[in-house]
C-alpha positions in Angstrom: -89.9 97.0 -71.9 -92.7 94.4 -71.5 -95.3 94.7 -68.7 -94.0 91.4 -67.2 -90.5 92.8 -67.0 -91.7 96.0 -65.3 -93.7 93.9 -62.8 -90.6 91.8 -62.0 -88.4 95.0 -61.6 -91.0 96.4 -59.3 -90.0 93.7 -56.8 -86.3 93.9 -57.6 -85.2 95.9 -54.6 -86.2 93.5 -51.9 -84.9 90.5 -53.9 -81.6 92.2 -54.4 -81.3 93.0 -50.7 -82.2 89.4 -49.8 -79.9 88.0 -52.4 -77.0 90.1 -51.2 -77.6 88.9 -47.7 -77.6 85.3 -49.0 -74.3 85.8 -50.7 -72.8 87.4 -47.6 -74.2 84.6 -45.5 -72.7 81.8 -47.6 -69.4 83.6 -47.9 -69.0 83.9 -44.2 -70.8 80.7 -43.1 -67.6 78.9 -42.2 -65.9 81.9 -40.7 -67.0 81.0 -37.1 -64.9 77.8 -37.3 -61.7 79.9 -37.8 -61.6 82.1 -34.7 -63.8 83.7 -32.0 -63.6 87.0 -33.9 -64.9 85.2 -37.0 -67.8 83.8 -35.0 -68.8 87.4 -34.0 -68.6 88.5 -37.6 -70.8 85.6 -38.7 -73.4 86.6 -36.1 -73.4 90.2 -37.6 -73.8 88.9 -41.1 -76.4 86.4 -40.0 -78.4 89.2 -38.3 -78.4 91.3 -41.6 -79.3 88.2 -43.6 -82.3 87.4 -41.4 -83.4 91.1 -41.5 -83.4 91.1 -45.3 -85.3 87.8 -45.6 -87.8 88.6 -42.8 -88.5 92.3 -43.5 -88.0 92.5 -47.3 -88.3 89.3 -49.2 -90.9 87.4 -47.3 -93.5 90.2 -46.9 -93.3 90.9 -50.7 -93.5 87.2 -51.5 -96.5 86.7 -49.3 -98.4 89.7 -50.7 -97.6 89.3 -54.4 -96.6 85.7 -54.9 -99.4 85.0 -57.4 -98.9 88.1 -59.6 -95.1 87.6 -59.4 -95.4 83.9 -60.4 -97.5 84.7 -63.5 -95.3 87.7 -64.4 -92.3 85.5 -64.4 -94.1 83.0 -66.6 -94.9 85.8 -69.0 -91.2 86.4 -69.6 -90.4 85.0 -73.0 -86.7 84.2 -72.2 -86.6 80.7 -70.7 -83.1 81.5 -69.4 -84.4 84.5 -67.5 -87.3 82.4 -66.0 -84.8 79.7 -64.8 -82.5 82.4 -63.4 -85.3 84.0 -61.4 -86.7 80.8 -60.1 -83.2 79.6 -59.2 -82.6 82.9 -57.4 -85.7 82.5 -55.3 -84.9 78.8 -54.6 -81.4 79.9 -53.4 -83.0 82.3 -50.9 -85.5 79.7 -49.6 -82.8 77.0 -49.3 -80.6 79.4 -47.3 -83.5 80.1 -45.0 -83.8 76.4 -44.3 -80.1 75.9 -43.7 -80.0 78.9 -41.4 -82.9 77.6 -39.5 -81.2 74.3 -38.9 -78.0 76.0 -37.8 -80.0 78.2 -35.3 -81.3 75.1 -33.6 -77.9 74.8 -32.1 -77.4 78.5 -31.3 -77.1 77.7 -27.6 -74.0 75.7 -28.2 -70.9 77.6 -27.2 -68.0 77.3 -29.6 -64.6 76.3 -28.3 -63.3 74.2 -25.4 -66.5 73.7 -23.4 -67.6 70.9 -21.1 -71.2 70.3 -20.2 -71.4 68.6 -16.8 -74.4 67.0 -15.1 -74.9 65.9 -11.5 -78.0 63.7 -11.0 -79.1 61.6 -8.0 -81.2 59.1 -9.9 -83.0 57.5 -7.0 -82.3 54.0 -8.5 -84.5 54.9 -11.4 -87.6 55.1 -9.2 -90.0 58.0 -9.9 -91.3 59.2 -6.5 -94.8 59.3 -7.9 -94.6 55.5 -8.6 -93.4 53.7 -5.5 -91.8 50.3 -6.4 -91.6 51.1 -10.1 -88.2 51.4 -12.0 -88.5 53.6 -15.1 -85.1 53.5 -16.7 -86.5 54.9 -20.0 -87.6 58.2 -18.3 -84.3 58.5 -16.5 -82.2 57.9 -19.6 -84.3 60.4 -21.6 -83.8 63.1 -18.9 -80.1 62.8 -19.4 -80.2 62.4 -23.2 -82.2 65.6 -23.7 -79.4 67.6 -22.0 -76.6 65.8 -23.9 -73.9 66.3 -21.3 -70.2 65.5 -21.8 -69.7 64.3 -18.2 -72.2 63.0 -15.7 -72.0 62.2 -12.0 -74.7 59.8 -10.9 -75.7 58.9 -7.4 -77.9 56.1 -6.0 -77.1 53.7 -8.7 -78.1 50.0 -8.4 -76.1 47.2 -10.0 -77.9 43.8 -10.1 -80.1 44.4 -7.0 -83.4 42.6 -6.6 -85.3 45.8 -6.0 -84.3 47.2 -9.4 -84.9 44.0 -11.4 -81.4 42.6 -11.3 -80.1 44.9 -14.0 -76.8 46.8 -14.1 -78.1 50.3 -14.1 -74.7 51.9 -14.7 -74.0 49.8 -17.8 -77.6 50.1 -19.0 -77.5 53.9 -18.9 -74.1 54.2 -20.4 -74.9 51.9 -23.3 -78.2 53.7 -24.0 -76.3 57.1 -24.1 -73.3 55.6 -25.9 -71.0 56.9 -23.1 -68.1 55.4 -21.2 -68.7 54.6 -17.5 -67.2 53.7 -14.2 -69.2 52.4 -11.3 -67.9 52.7 -7.7 -69.6 50.5 -5.2 -70.4 52.0 -1.8 -72.3 49.1 -0.2 -73.8 45.6 -0.8 -77.5 45.9 -1.1 -80.4 43.5 -1.9 -78.3 40.9 -3.6 -76.2 43.4 -5.6 -74.3 46.7 -5.4 -75.2 50.3 -4.7 -73.0 53.4 -5.3 -72.1 56.2 -7.7 -71.2 56.2 -11.4 -69.3 58.4 -13.8 -70.4 58.7 -17.4 -68.2 60.3 -20.1 -68.4 61.0 -23.8 -64.6 61.0 -23.8 -62.2 58.1 -23.1 -61.6 57.4 -19.4 -58.7 55.8 -17.6 -57.0 55.5 -14.2 -60.3 55.0 -12.4 -60.3 55.0 -8.6 -62.7 54.4 -5.8 -61.9 56.2 -2.5 -63.7 54.9 0.5 -64.7 57.9 2.6 -64.8 57.8 6.4 -68.0 57.1 8.3 -67.5 57.5 12.0 -68.3 54.5 14.1 -71.6 54.3 15.9 -73.0 57.3 14.0 -75.4 55.1 12.0 -74.1 56.4 8.7 -73.7 54.3 5.5 -70.3 53.9 3.9 -69.7 56.5 1.2 -67.3 56.7 -1.7 -65.7 59.1 -4.1 -65.3 57.8 -7.7 -62.7 59.5 -9.9 -61.6 59.0 -13.5 -59.0 60.5 -15.8 -60.8 62.1 -18.7 -59.1 62.4 -22.1 -60.5 65.7 -23.6 -60.8 66.3 -27.3 -57.9 68.7 -27.4 -55.5 66.0 -26.1 -55.5 67.3 -22.5 -56.6 65.5 -19.4 -58.7 66.3 -16.3 -59.8 64.4 -13.3 -63.5 64.0 -12.8 -65.1 62.9 -9.5 -68.6 61.7 -8.5 -69.7 61.4 -4.8 -72.6 61.1 -2.5 -72.0 62.3 1.1 -73.7 61.1 4.3 -77.4 61.9 4.7 -77.8 62.0 8.5 -79.0 65.1 10.2 -75.8 65.2 12.2 -73.2 66.7 9.9 -70.1 65.1 11.4 -69.7 62.5 8.7 -70.2 65.0 5.9 -67.6 67.2 7.3 -65.0 64.5 7.6 -65.8 63.2 4.2 -65.5 66.7 2.6 -62.2 67.1 4.3 -61.0 63.9 2.8 -62.2 64.9 -0.7 -60.3 68.2 -0.3 -57.1 66.4 0.5 -57.6 64.1 -2.5 -58.2 67.2 -4.7 -55.1 69.1 -3.4 -52.9 66.1 -4.1 -54.2 65.7 -7.7 -51.9 67.0 -10.4 -54.6 67.3 -13.1 -57.4 69.9 -13.1 -60.1 68.5 -10.9 -63.9 68.7 -11.2 -66.3 67.2 -8.7 -70.0 66.7 -8.8 -72.6 65.0 -6.6 -75.3 65.0 -4.0 -73.5 66.4 -0.9 -76.6 66.3 1.3 -75.6 69.7 2.6 -77.0 73.2 2.0 -74.9 76.2 1.0 -74.7 77.6 4.6 -73.5 74.3 6.1 -70.1 73.6 7.5 -69.5 70.9 4.9 -70.0 73.3 2.0 -67.9 76.0 3.8 -65.1 73.4 3.9 -65.6 72.7 0.3 -65.4 76.3 -0.6 -61.8 76.5 0.8 -60.6 74.2 -2.0 -63.2 74.3 -4.7 -65.1 76.9 -6.8 -68.8 76.1 -7.0 -70.5 76.7 -10.3 -73.3 78.6 -8.5 -73.7 80.9 -5.6 -77.2 81.3 -4.0 -78.1 78.3 -6.1 -81.6 77.2 -7.2 -83.0 74.4 -5.1 -82.5 70.8 -6.3 -84.5 68.8 -3.7 -87.2 67.5 -3.2 -88.5 67.1 -6.7 -92.0 68.3 -5.6 -91.7 71.9 -4.5 -87.9 71.9 -4.1 -86.8 74.1 -1.2 -83.1 73.4 -0.8 -79.9 73.0 -2.7 -77.9 69.9 -2.0 -76.5 68.9 -5.4 -73.4 70.7 -6.6 -70.7 70.9 -9.3 -67.4 72.5 -8.6 -63.7 72.7 -9.7 -60.6 73.1 -7.7 -59.6 76.7 -7.0 -56.9 77.8 -9.4 -57.7 75.3 -12.2 -58.1 76.8 -15.7 -61.9 76.8 -15.9 -64.4 79.6 -16.3 -68.1 79.2 -15.6 -70.4 79.9 -18.6 -73.7 78.7 -17.1 -75.3 76.9 -14.2 -78.9 75.7 -14.2 -81.2 73.3 -12.5 -83.2 71.2 -14.9 -86.9 71.1 -14.2 -87.4 67.3 -14.6 -90.0 66.4 -12.0 -90.8 62.8 -12.8 -87.8 60.5 -13.2 -86.1 61.0 -9.7 -86.6 62.6 -6.3 -83.8 65.1 -7.2 -83.6 67.7 -10.0 -80.6 67.3 -12.3 -78.0 70.1 -12.2 -76.1 71.3 -15.3 -72.9 73.4 -15.5 -71.1 74.7 -18.6 -67.4 75.1 -18.1 -64.8 76.5 -20.5 -61.4 74.9 -20.1 -58.8 77.5 -20.8 -55.7 75.6 -21.8 
């Protein structure tokens, strides 16, 4: 046996281990698409594969790459050289493929909805009074890549925001469907809430919520849309923005109206929005009688500088076939005066 062959064989064990891991990985790579059990098996195989690459192949390659390279060149059989180089290339290629797949490792397989609630403050960063920065706002949403979004404080063709249709502008930039629900006339245009959806929407409705006379409160609305999910099922999604006054009387009445709407809805119902009420308030207590919030003892969402209270929520009607996978507040401190809220829900039907 030649010295070159002996040198190559000296490194055979880690290469064999890594190669076996590669073979296993390719064989089971599509298994996770078949069933949840298959997904778990793929995770196990993937863990073994990464262990072999990280702890066996790469350390040897780093320490001895030069001697190994020239040893392979010393082998007289061209077929053997090609075979060895192809073997190494296979391992390195698999490393790259696995790395790309792991970038999406936080995605949960199956029937999952990623929902965002965001009071966008008409696209005005609090640190820049009078400035509308739609690019920053759109980017804040784009980074999270939600399936459904409830937006509040949206301007459509108002003078203060440059006579642009913010609802349409955001939706087109994100390639999402949208429905804008006007709450009031303002500054030559409209002001209200907006629904964004990756999925087809239909049967859109605007409910005008009660504002008690002489309280000084603004008119408020609930926007809803029927969402056609990718499994062929439908849900109802709602966006709202409740009264902001210190006196809670309007919020309480408005929440009671939303509860009645939800109870009369035949489809599973998800609501999101700026409720202008903290968890301990009477308005949220009323909400909790009909809805399940995606957080308890929630992280603060307002104000954007040193947030100290939670007033933005996502919830679904009690008894609907959803389970909460995650709830988080996104630490985006520039684009608006509120922090965006994200919830991951699995729909179990």
